[in-house]
N, C-alpha and C positions, 0 to 999 in steps of 0.2 A: 368773290369770296375765296380766291385761291389760297390765301394765307390760312383761313379758317379750316378749309378742307385739308390743307397740308398739316395743320396742327392736329386735326382729328385723326388723320392717317398716322401721324407720328405717335399720338396717344394710344391708338389701337395697336400699333406695332410694339410700342413699349409695354403695353398691357400684356400682349401675347408673350413677349420676352420675359416679363416678370412672372407670369403664370407658369411658363415652361421652366424657368429657373427654380421656382418654388417646388414644382413637382420633382425636378431632378434632385434638389437638395433633400427633400423628404425621402426619396428613394435611396439616395446615397447614405443618409443618416440611418435608414432602416437596415441596410446591409452592414454598415459599420457597427451598429448596435448588435446585430446578430453575430458578427465575427468576434466581437469582444466577449459576448456571452459564451460562445463556443470555446474561446481560449480560456476563460475563467473556469468553465466546467471541466475542460480537459485537464487543467492544473489540479482541480479537486480530485479527479479520478486517479491521477498519478499518486496523490497522497493515499487514497483509498486502496490502491493496489499494493503499495508498500505495507500498509497496515494489515491487509488481508494476508499477504505472503508471510509476514512475521507470525500472525496468528496460526496459520496452517503449519508452519515449521514447528512452533511450540506444541500444537496439538498432536502431531505425529511423534514428536519426542516424548510426549506424555504417554502415548500408547506404548512406545518402546519400554518405558519404565514399568508399565503394567505387565507386559510380556516377560520382562526380566524377573519381576516379582513372582510370576507363576513358575519359573524354573522350567523343568522338563515335563511338567504335568499338562495334560490336555483338559479342555473344559469339562469333559464327562467325569473327570476325577475330582471335580471341585464341588463345593456346596456346603461346607461346614461353617460353624460360627467363626472359626479362625480366618477363613477366606473372606467372610463378610467384614470382619473387623479390619483386615488388611486393605480391602477396597475402600472402606471408610477413611482410613488414614491416608491412602493415596489420593483420594478426592480432596481432602483438606490441603494436601501439598501441591495440588495442580491448580494453577491460577485461572485457567480457562474453563475447567470442566464443572458442570453441575452434578454429574453422576457418572459412574463407571458400570458397565455391564459385560459379563462374560457369558456367551451362549454356545451351545453345542451344535453338532451337525444337523440336528432336527429342529433347530430354532428355539429350543427350550433354554430359558435363562437359568444358569447354574448358580451364579452368585452376582451380587450387585451391591453398590453402596447404599441402596435403599433398604428399609426394613420390610422386606418381602419374604414370605416363605419360599424355600428352594423349590424349583420346578413348578411355580405357580403362574408363570407368565410365558407365553410363547410368542415369538416375534417373526414367525415364518412369512407373514404378509408384509413385512417392512422391507423397503428397498435396500437398506444397508445389510440385510441378511441375504436376500436373493442375489444381489450383485456379487457378494463373496462366494456364495454357493456356486454361481455360474462361472467362476474363474478369476474374478478381479482380485488383485492383491490388496489394494486399498480402495476406499470408497468415501466420497463426501456426499451426504444425502441432501435432497431439497428440504425446505421447511416442512416440519411434521407437527401434527397436534399430538402431544404426549398423552397416552392413556393413563399413566400413573400421576403425572404432575398436573394434568389438565391445563397445559400451557404450550405455546409453540416452542420448538427447538430444532436445531439441525445436528446431525451426528457425523462423526469421523470414525471409521471402522477399519480393521485390518484382519485379513484371513489367517487362520491357524491350520496347519496341516499335520497329519499324523506321520508316523515313521515311514509309511509307504507312499507319502505324497498325497494322500487323499484328504478331502475336506473334513476338518475336525471341529469347525466352529469359528468363532471370532471374538475379538475384543472391540467394544464400542464405547466411545466417550461422547456424552451429550455436552455440547458447547454452551457456555454461559452467554445468553443473548445480550446481557448488559455490556459485555466487552465491546460489542459492535455499536449498540444503540447509543451508549455514552459518547463514543468517538464521533458518531454521525452528528450528534447535537452540537459539536464544536465546529463543524464545517461552515454552514451558513444558516442563518436564523430567519430568512425571509419566509413569509407565509407560503405554504404549499411546496416547499423544497422537499424532495424525496431522494434518498440515497439507498442503494440496494446492492445486493450480491446475488447473482443468478448463475445457474449452470448454463453451459452453452447450448442446451436444448430449450432454453427459455423458462425453465422451472425456477421458482423463487427459493433462495437459500436464506437470505436475511434482508431486512429493510429497516428504515429508520423508525417507522411506526408499525408496531406489531399488533395483530388482531386481539381483541379482548375476549372473543368467543371462538368456538370451534367453527372452522369454515374450510372450504376448498381454496387452495392457493393456486391461482390460475397461471397457465403457461402463456408467455408473451411471444406469439408467432412472429410479429414484426421485428422483434429483437433478433430472433433466430435468422431471419432473412438478411438483416443487416450484417450479422457476423459472417455470413457466407461471402459477403463482398469485401470485408475489411476486418483487420484485427482490432482496430479502434477507430472512432469517429464520432459523428453526431447524427441524430435523427429526430424528427418530430412525430409524435404519436399520441393518440388519446389514451390516457392511463386507464388500465383496467381496475385501478384501485378506487377512483372516485369520478371517473369520466372527465377529468380535467386534461386539456391539451397542454403538453409540456415539451420543452426542448431537452433532449437527453444527450449526454456524452457517455460513451461506453468504452471500456478498455479490458482486454483480456489479461488474465493472470498467467504468465508463462509457466509451463510445467503442470498446470492444473486445468480441468475442464470448467473453468469459472470465468465470469466477467463481472466487473464492477460498473455501476451506472450512477450518474448524478443528474437529477432532473429539476428544472425550474419551470413553473407555469409561464406560458407565453404572455399572459396578461400582466404578470409581474415584471418579466424581462423587458417588455415593450411599453410599460406604463410611462416611463420618461419620454420615450419616443413619441407616444400618442400626445402627451401634453405639449411637447415641442411642436408637433405637426399642427395641432389645433391652434396653438398660439401663433404659429407662423401663418396658418390659413387666415386667421382674423386680421393679422397685420397685412397680409397680401390683399385681402378684400378692401381694407382701408386704402392701401396704396393704389390699387386698381381704380377705385372710385376717384381718388385724387388725380391720378394720371389722365383720366378722361377730361379733366378740367385744365390741369397744368402739367405739361410734359417734363418740366425741369425737376419734378420730384424723383426722377430716376436716381439721383445721387443717394437718396436715402436707402433705396433698394441695394445699391452697390455696397454701401457701408454695412447693411445687414448681412450681405453675402460674406464680407470680410470677417464679421464677427462669428458667423457660423464656421468659417474655415479655421479661425483661431481656436474655436471651441473644440472642433474635431481634432486638432493637433494636441490640445490639452488632454483629451480623452486617450489618445495614443500614448502620451507620456505617462498617464496614470496607469495604463496597462503594464508598462515596464516596471513601475514601482510596485505593482501588485505581486509580481513574481518574487521580488526581493522581500516583500513583507511576509509572504508565505514561508520562505526559508528562515526568516528571522523568528517567526512564531514557532516553527518546528524546533529550532535550536533552543528557544526559551522553554518550551514544554519539556524537552529532553533534560534541560538543566534542572527544572523543577523535580522531575522524576529522580534524577541523580541525587538531589538533596534529600529526598525521601529515603532512598537507599542508604545514603550515608548515615542518616539518623537511625535507621533500623540496624545498621551494622554496629553503631556505637552502643545501642540499647541491648543488643542480643546477649552479650556476656559470654557467648560461646565462640571460641576461635574459629571453628569450622564454619559456623553460620556466618560470622563476620567475613571470613575469606570468600564465601559464596557471594555475599552481597558486594564485596569489592570487585570480584570478577564481573558481576553483572554491571557494576558501575563503569568499569573500563570499556565494556561493550557499548554502553550508552554514550560514553564520552567519544568513542570512535565515530558513532553515527552523528553526534552533535558537531564534530569537527567538519564533516562533509558540508553541512548546511552553513556553518560559520564561514568556510572558504567561499562557498557560492555567494554568500551575502557580502563578504569583504571584497571579492573580485567583481562584484556587480554582474554576476553570471547567473543565468536562469536554469540551464539544463546540463551543462558540462562541467566536470570537476577537473582541476589541474592536479593530477596524481602526484607530481613531484612535490608541489607545495603541501599536499595532504600527507604524504608518507613522511616528509620531514617533520611536520607538526606532530603527527602521531608518534614518531620515534622519540621526539623530545619529551612529549607528555608521558609516555610509558617508561622511557628511560629515567625520568625524574622520579616517577612513582616507585620504581624498583631500585633506585640508587645506583644506576649503571656507572656513573662517573666515579663515585666513591669506591666501587668494586673493581675498577680498572677495566670496565667493559665498554668498548666503542661500538657505535652503531653507524653503519654506512648505508646511504640511500642513493640509488641510481634509477631515475625514471625519466630523464630528459624532459621533453615537452609533452609527454603523453597525457591526453585528455580522454576521459570516459564519460558516457552518459550516466545520468543519475540512476538508471535501472541497473547498471553494472557497478557503479562506484560504491553503492551502499553495501552489497554483499561482499565485494572485494575489501572494503574498509573493515568489515567485521572479521573477515578471514585474516587479514594482516594483523589486526589487533590480537586475535586468538593465537596466531603463530608466534608473534613477537613476545607476547606475554609468557607463553610456554617456554620459549628459549631463555628468557631472563630468569624464570623461576627454576628451571630444571637443568639447564646446560652448564651452568657455572657454579660449582659448589663453593663454599666459603674459602677465601684465600686464592681463588683461581680467577684471573682475568681472561680477556679474550676479545673476539670481534664477532659481531653479527652483521650480516649484509642482506639488505633488501633490494631487489631489482625488479623492475617492470619494463618489459621491452615488447615492441610490436613484432609479430611474426607475419609470415605470408598470409595466413588466413585468420589471424586474430592476435592474441596477446599471450605473454608468458610472464607469470609472477613467481618469483623464487625467494626463499629464505634459506640462508646457510649460516652455520656458525662453526667455530673450532672448539666447541665445548666437549663434554664427556660422551656425547652421542646418545642414541636411543638403544634400549635393550634389543636383543635379537628377536624376542617375542614380546613386543609391547602389549600391555593390557589395554583392551578396548574401553577407554574411559569417555567421559562427557566431552573432553576437548577434541579427541579424534572424531567423535560423532559429529560435533559441530563443524569441524573442518571439512569433513566429507559432505555434509548437508549443504554447506555454503558453496563448495565446488560444484555440486549438482545444480544449485540455484543459478550459477553462472553458465550452465550447460557445458562445464569443463571437466577435466580429468585431473585427479590428484595423484602425484607420484613421489616416492621417497627414494633418494639416491644413496649409493654407498659412499664410503670414504670417512675421513676423520670428521668428527662432529655430526651435525644433523644437516641434511639437505632435502628440502621440500620444494616441489615445483607444481604449479597449477597452470594448465594451459586451457584457454577458453576462447571462443570465437568472438570476433568484433561485432 
């Protein structure tokens, strides 16, 4: 019976080969599914970071408006009905804030946008008071349960000093939680998806599902330990929210002690893998039983392996498409917002209001151009700044009729490419600077030239705008445009400088 014995040995060998192949395929499929999930969650955290950075920039600009409205008065000098009415008006004008609070050095609330009697509330136990009292200039609080609103919120606050530099109190803005929760709902709709904003000590600032009642908001120690090892990455942990084990991607927000996280339950992420593994196991069992009888069924196993390989290649191709889809959706969402701003500008009836809407519209369009170029060039993370600056110049030049006014715009950026983290703030900065030049540098009847240049330096990049227009006054008034340019330069970790000479010369140097 040598042939029978040989056939059995062949069947056993083939069975072992098939079993090992199925185990290897399942393991490879598992790791590939994990890598794809990590990549998708990392892409989501990049969107969350940009969203949060924009919100923080607007929040601190709002606080600056409140401080400007106070003039030279200190919190202890406030408290009348006129101050309350002014805070109410400012709150209506601020898109992110639920309420405004001004408190003195003892933590007593002097005026607020709420209908509260003056000096009826003390916030000395709140972190946004103690941090300022102990020397912090600005502070972003963790999630707090509001004693007045009976709802969760987080606060942004700024310290106020007296003439001698001593602590005089502060200004605090309570942030509208809906600005974040509505955005989080648009990211992913799978059951159990969690999106959150934490401080780098693990304390919760905002999350996609807010508590319905007063509770302690726990600190996540495992996130703190992960941040000690890396600025961004992934980790698996049991959620303190509901005890569900999730895969999390986390990413720091540069310039702030904050980190964004996006999490998906492992059972949701690997549901497809489990189904494929069970199905493959059933198939393997049938093949193994058949191989014990007839060895030539090995061909079916090999065909199955080829199908799995082709499927894996399709999944890799789908991941590339996902990045482009993200940029396409962001661009479309910005276009929708731009349409709303255009309608509001038309309906306003007030030239100043319409002009403000139009300025906001150009800033949105500059951000939309970034994602449009990424989508058109089939690029996921780096922006060709030469293409972008030329497209931006053409768009803004057409908006302000540069050609008809005899104004030429020259762009020089060579083949410079920037990451999305730097391209977006630089795009907003270029938009602001070019818009200001076309609005103010060339009075009616005077033409000229505007030059935009982006060049690589030894340790980073240098962006400059120069024109041969009327130039800036010797003592320019600190307006919103100058504030935005300075804030965007800081967001790039760079420095803003104004040069002498005919016309206006502005240079921003920032690290790579």
